[in-house]
N, C-alpha and C positions, 0 to 999 in steps of 0.2 A: 320377392317381396309380392304381398299379396294386394289387392285394390282396397282402396278405403272402405270399409262396411256401411252397409245401410244403417239407416237409424232403425232402433228396436221398434219393429210394430207385430205385436201380439195379435192385436186386432184394430182396425183402422180408426175404431171410436176412441183408442188410447191416445193420449199427448204423443206427440212425436217429438223424440228427444232434441234438444237444439246442437245438434251435431254438425259442425261446421267443416267442410271437406276443406282440403289445400287449397291453395289459390291456382293451382294446375294439378289436374289428375294425374296420376302415374300412368303412362303406356307403355305396355310390356311389348308392345310390336315396334317400338321406334328406338335406333339408337340415340337420338337427339336427347339434348339437354336444355330445352326452352326455357325452362326455370332459370338458367344462367344466362345464356345467351339465344335470342330468339330472333329468327327471320319474319320482318313484317312486311316486305314485300320483294317482289322478284321481276327481274327484266330478263326475258327469254329472247335469244336470237339463234335460230336453228336454220341449216340448209338440209332440205328432204332428199334422200339419194334413194331412187326406187330400183335403181340396180342392183346396188350393195344391201338394199336393206337397212340403212342407217339412217341415222340423223347425226349431224355433228354442228358445232357451235359454242355458245356460252351461255351460262346464266350466272346474272348478279343479283346477289343478296345484299339488300339494306337490312342492317339488323339492330336489334335492340339490346345493349350490354347490362344486364342485371347485376352482373358479377365482372368487374372489371378484369379481373386474373383470369377468367375461363374462357377457353377456345370455343369456336364455332363448331357444332358437331352437327353433320348431314348424312342423311341416309344415301344410300348408294348401293344397286345390285346389278352386276354384271356390265359396269361403265367403263370406259377407259379414261381416266383423267389425264390431259396433257398437261396443264400447269394450273395454278392458283395465283392472283395477282391482287393488289389493294386498289383504290380508287385512282391512284397515281400512275397505275400500271406497272409497279414494282412488283417482282416475284415474291411469293408467300411460302413458307414452307408448309407442307401437309402430309400426313398419313393415312394410309388405308388398312383398317383392321382386317382379322381374321375374318372369313366368310361364316355367316351364321345361317343355317338352312333356311331358317323364315325369315330374318330381318335382313340379311344381305351383310354389306360391309360399312362401318361407320367411316365417312371420311372427317377426319379431325384438322382444322386449321387454326394454330396459334394466332391469336391477336395481338398486335403491337398497340399501344396505347393510342385513343385517339381514333382507331380507324372504325368505321361503322358502314364499308361498302366493301364485298369481296366478289371478285369473278372468278368461276372455275370455267375453263375449256375443256370440253370432252366431245366423245362420241359414243352413242350408243352401239350395243352389239346387235348383230342381225336377229338373234332369237330374245330380243327384249321382251319380256312376258306383257309388257303393258301394250306393245305394238303389233297390231298384226296387218301385214303387208300382203295384200291379195293381188293375184294375178288376174288378168283381163277376165279368163273363163270362170274365175269366183266372182264376178260381179254381174250388174244386169247390162252392162255395156262392154264396149271395146277396149277400156283402159284401164290400168292398175288401180289400186285404192289402198288408202292407209286410214286405220281409225286407232286411236288409243282406250284403253279401259284402266282407269287407274283404281278403281274400288277392289280390295281394300287396301292392298299396301302395296300396288303395283306401280305407282308414279314415280317411284325411286328407281324403276328401271329404264326411266327415259328422262327424267331430271335428277340430278341430285339437289335434294332440298330436305327438310324436316318433314318426313312423312308421315304425320299423325294427323287425327280428325282434330285433335286439340290445340292445333297450331294454325292460324288463319293468317293468309296474307293477300294483299292486291298484288295484281301482277301486270306486265304488258307482255307482248310477245312480236317478234318480227320473224316470219315464215317465209324462206323463199323454197319454191315448188318448181317443178318442171313446167314448160310451157303446157298450156291445155288443161291441167290439173289445178282445183281451185281449193285452197285449205279454208277451212271453217273451224271456228274454236267457241268454246263457252264463254264467251266474253261480251260486254255490254255494247262495244262499238267495233267496227273493222272499218279499215280501208286498204285500198289497192294501189299499188304504183307498179305496174308491170308484172314482174314477177313476185313480186314481195308484196305480202299482206301484214298489214300490222293490227294488233288487238289490243283493246284495254278493258281489264277489269278493277273498277276503283272500288267493290265491296270486297270485303276481307272474307276469303272463301277456305275451306280446308283442301289439302293436297289433291285428294282423290277426286275433287271436282274440277280440275284442270284437266281440260280435254280435246284432242285433236283430231280432226279427221280432214283428208283429203282426197280429191278423186274429180271425175268428170261429173260435177254437180250444177243443178238448175235450182230456181226457187219458185215458189208461187205466193202470193200474197194472200192471205186470208183475212187479215185487218191491218191496221196501223200498226199494231204491235205483233202481229203473228203471221208467220209464214212457215211453208214446208219447204225442205230441202231433201232432195233426192237426184238419183240418176235419171236421167231422161226417160229410160225406157219406164220407170219406176213410177214417174210423176202423175201421170193422168189418174191413176187408180188411189196414189197417197193422197193426193189434195182432194178428192172427192171425199176419202173416206176421213179425214181430217178437218172437214170443213166447219165442224162446231167448237173450234180450238178457241175461238175469242168467247163463244158462250160460256165455256167451262172456266176461262180466267175470271170473267164477271161473276159468275157463279162463287167461285171461292172467294173472290175479293168482299162480296156482299155477306158472307158467312164468316170469314176469318180475317179480315182487314186487309189493307192496301197490298198491291203486288209491287215490290220493292226492287224487281230487277231489270226494268225496262222493257225488253223484249221477250217475247216468248216462242220461241221457234222450235220445230222440229225436224230431226235429220232421220230420214229412213234410210238405213245401212244395208248393205248386203247381208245374205242370210246367215253367214258365218258369227255374227253377233253373239256372245254367249247368255245374253239375258234379255227379257223382255224390253226392258228399256232401261236408261241410265239418266237420271235427273241432273246432268250437267246444267249448271245455270244458264239461263238465256237461250241454250239450245239442249233439248231433251234429244238423246241418241234412241232410237227405236227399232224394233226388228221389222222387218216386212212381214213375219209370222201373224200381224194384226190385221193386216189389209184382206179380209174377207168378203170384202164388197158390200155388206150391208150394215156396216158402223156396229156389229155387234161385239168385237173385241175391242173397242176405243176405252174402255174402262183402264187399259194400262196409261192411255194418255193422262186420262184424269188423276191416276196415282202417281205419274213424274211430274204433273203440274202440280199436285199436292205438295211434292217434296220441295215446291219454291217457299213453303212456309215451314214444315215439320223435315227436318234434314239440310236442308240449304241454309234457312234462316237462323233456324236454333238447331244445333247438330251433337249427335252423340260424340263428348269427349274422349271416350275410348270404344273401342269393339265391342267391349262386354256390354255397353249401353244401346248397342245398336238397336234394341227394340223402342228407343225413344224416336228413334227415324223413321223406322217401318210400321210398328204399330200405330203411330198418330196419322201416318201417311194413309195406309190402308182405311183406317176410320174416315178420314178425310175424303178419300177417293169415293167411298159408298154415299156420302153426303153429297158430291159433286154429282153422282150419276143420279142420284135421287133428283136432285134439283132440276137436272137437265133431260132426263129421260124417264122419269117416275119412279114411284114408290115400289111396284113390282120389279121394276129391273134391278133396282138396289138390292131388294131382299133376295131375289136370285143370285145374285154375284156375292152375298155376304154367306148364303146357304152353302154354295159351292166351295166359298174359302174355308168355312168350318169342316166342310167333307174333307177336303184336303188336309186341314190341320189334324183330325181325328185319325186319319190313314196314317199320316206320316208319325204321329205318336205311336204308332203300334211297331215302328220300325226302329225308333230313337231309343237310345240308352237313356237312363233317367236324368243324368247330369245335362243333356243336351234338349231336355224338356223345360228347362227354366229359362224364364225371361231374363233375368240378371246372370247370365250365362258365364261360368268361371272358363276363358280362352287362355291362361297364362300357360306358355310353352307350347301353344297350339296356332296352326295357321287360323287366323280370323274367318275365312272362308267357312270353315267348320261350323262356324255360327249362323250362318246364313240358310236357315232352315225355314219351313213355314212358321215355328214358333214366335220369333219375334213379331212378324207381319200378323198372323189371325191371332195368336194368343193376346198379343199387345192390343190389336182393334177390339177385341174382345172384352177386355179389361176397360176400355174407355166406354166401349156400349153399357156394359154395367153400369159406370158412374152415371151415363145419359139415363139408363132406366131408373136408378134410385133418385138422381138429383134434378132432373128433369133438362131437356134438351136445351132450354134457354140459359140456365145456370151454368151448364157445361158448355156451353158456347161462350160464355162470358169468360169464364176461367181459360179457356184455351186462347181466345184472343189476347188476355192479357199475358197469358204464358209467352205467345209469340212478340206482342209488342215490347214487353219488358225484358226479354231476353234476346233482341233480334242481334244477328251477327255474333253471337256466342257459340261456345262448345261446351255442353252441359253434361252431368252425370245423372245416373239413376237417384242418388240421393239428394240434389238438387231438386229433382222433380218432385219429390216426396215431401220434401219441406214446403214446397210453394205450393202442392196440393194442399197439406194441412193448414196452411196459414190463410189460404184463399178460399177452400171450400169444405174441408171436412169438421174444423173446428166449429163452422157457422150453422151445422146441421147434425150435431153429436148423434141423434137417435138415427140418422141416416146412416150415418159414418159406420156404426156399429155392424151395418150389415153386410159390409164389405171387409173380407180380411185380405188385406194388402200384402202381407207377408206371403200368405199362401199363392197369392196371384203372382208375386214376382220371385220369389224364392224357392217355391216347391215345383217339383217335376208334375205334369199331368196338366189336365184340364179341370178348374175348380168346378164344381156342381151347380155354382150359380151364373156359370157362364150364358148369356143370352143368345139365341138364335131366331132370328123373324121367321115367321110363318109365310109360305107364298102359295096362293091359290094355284098359280100355273105351275107349280111343282106338284101340286096335290092333283092336277090332271094329269101329269107326267106316270106318277105313280100307279095311278089306275089304268093307264096304259100298259105299264109293266106288269100289273097283273092279269091283263087280259091277255097279254103275249104268253104269259107262264101258264095259263089255263088253255092255252092251245088256239086262240084265236090267230089266224096267220097274218103274218107282218104286212102283207100288202094291205090287209082289212082294218089295221089300226088307224084311228083319226089323229094324224097330226098335223091337220091343216094350222098354217099360220104361226106354226112352230119357230122360236128364235133359236141362237147357238146355245143359250143356257139350257133350255129344255132339254135339246138333244144329249147336251153333256150328261144332264141327269138320267136321262135313258140309259146311255151307254153305261155309266158307274153304277146303275141299279141292275142291270143285267148279271144273274148269277152263274158262274161257269156255265156260260152256253156251249152248246155241242158245235161241233162242224158243219152239221147240216143246219143247224137254228143261223148260225154265222152266215151262212152261203143264203140261207133266207131273208135275211135282214139286209143283205148287201145287195140282192138282186132289188129288193124292196125300195130301199134309200140310198144306194151308192155310196156307201160309206168310203170305199175303197178309192174311188175318184174325186174324194172333196177336196176343194181347194181350200176350205176353212181348217188352219192347222192343228187349231185346238180339238175340233171334232177327228180330224184324221188321227192324230197322237192317241187321244182316249181309245177309237176304234183299233188302231194297230196293237195297243196293248192287248185287248181281247184276242186277237187274231193271232197272238204270238202263243197266249196262253191254251187256246182253243186248237192249235196248230192247223190253223186255216192258212194252207198254202196259197190260195189265190191271191193274198195281198202282199205276198212275198218280195215281187218286184217293186211294189209302192213302198214297202218298208226298207229297201236297200236305197231306194232313189232318195227317202226321206231322210235317212240317216247320213247318205253322203254329200247333202246338201245343205242342211239344216243344223246350225250350230247352237241354237239355243238350249242350255243345260236342263232347265225345267223339263225339256222333251225327253233328251238324249238318257239322261240319268235313270228315270221308270223303264225307257224301253230296253237298255242295255240289262238293266236288272232282270225284267222280263224273261229275256233271252238266257240268262243265265241260269234261270230254273227249268229249262227245257231240257231233255236228255241230251240231245246234241248241241245245247246252247252255247258252250263254251267256245267250241272249234267255231262255231259260225258267229260269235259275237266278237272274236278275235279277227277274223278274217274280215269283216265289215269294217273294224276300227283301225284295221293296217291301211285300209285306203281311205277312210274318212278322216284319221287324226290330223293329217295335214292340214285339212281345212278348219279345223276347230281351233278356237282362242286357248291360250294357255290356262284361263279359268276353268274351260270346259275338260281340257286335257289332265289337268290336275284331278279331278273328279272320277274320270273315267280311268286313269292310270292307276290309280289306288283302287278302283273296283276290279279291273281286269287283270291285275298284277303287271302291268305294261313294265318292261325294265326301263329304269331310271337311265337319261341321258347321262354320260360323263360331263363333270363339271367343265372340262375344255370345248365341249361341243355346245355349250349354252351361249 
């Protein structure tokens, strides 16, 4: 079955047909049937076993029965179900369906009349894809560590639940951890009683935003509502780097309405975390690769904070609508950066994002260049390219260009206020856009073809990209180097990370001797800035600059961020001896990578699939 089609939009100036989507969008990535029986609240009770790398315990679902004869259907993957009971402790029958390679197994529980609470007792597998158990040597300290990463459909590997962004639940959790290890969760409130920590989230959230971490953790207060969490060795740098968190929250409130989640904390994770950040409510998970020492990479925090409005407050109903989360968030991120750090900084971030998008569009097939991407029969991770992020943000910048910032801000604030704590589709957005913006200025609306923007591949010709005087200076420097000016004589005084990235991206097939000259002048191989280092390592692989080999090996065996790993392994594969070298590196590094990164790289490198019994 296909998704509900978009309203017909030949030109944005045309009237949007009053197509009404069903009460609940169909999510092809979930077994659940929430239109019949819907989970509304979870009570989680788990004990963490760092020896066997499992969690064991129970989850109790409070359900809304829309069809009195229908069973409760939950998503699971690699979970061992011990038993299922009702609210009185009486056993209930259940069945586990056949394994689907993407969706896992359906847990079906028939419900007797009058039953509205069901408890599932279970344990996770040591290889649960959402749970990464780290040995002490993989952390910044001397203790083991655990973190979960549920997006997109991995929460079902550690909690049996309706694992769809269209199903929102409130939840509580009771987590028992070994002595000396502190659990933290994406919750509004937490309390401690000995080895047991209790958490409460009383705002309805989609399943992928239920997150847990546990390790040797300390916190540093930034403001009454903001704090940094990290391992003790990481905290000094993390607390300095993230000192502007409160200013960012205040800026976003000023622009787009009240912050509705109480606290905004950031947890800096060990380096195997597969993403730059994850916007778990109240507690953003962040990679340590953003800790550059000069706040030059904190746009990632602005991005995850912006998700408190676009993504967490108003969520994509299916993974096909992922651009509603990420395109909006990139747009908000740049507005926060402009508000806190100035127009030039925001312009550079935007230009680099569009540069990334244009490069990736050359690698993607036409179907994956579409904002409203068709993911039926595919893993939703396949849609997590720069397209929903950068192309989605460019669409909002185009609307701002046409209608003015004040009118677009009013539209966005209404979007968040009127749809708070809801999960929505692209069709709903288009209808709201027409009602609140387009039809009030039809002459302007005719100047943007939303059908092309949302349903067609590529980047529309009217996509706006700001100008940056700081980048103009970088381009002049690139020209000087190309014309023979020695690297040591280039004027790079006062440059920030974004300018260095522009320089590295602008170097066209530098020779080995040019790379050596640049390295001697600017010490790129020894850079502690992961963005700069990753960009540099791409050049060294392509240019066969072997002086950087040791740093490349160290980087690939310690950092698990997929953004860096994917292009570096791709670059290795393009070298004559690259396949053998890439496989040798990957064999050593793979155990340190999260399942999200492993899936991407396994496919790229032809890594043999693990048998089901080993998972």
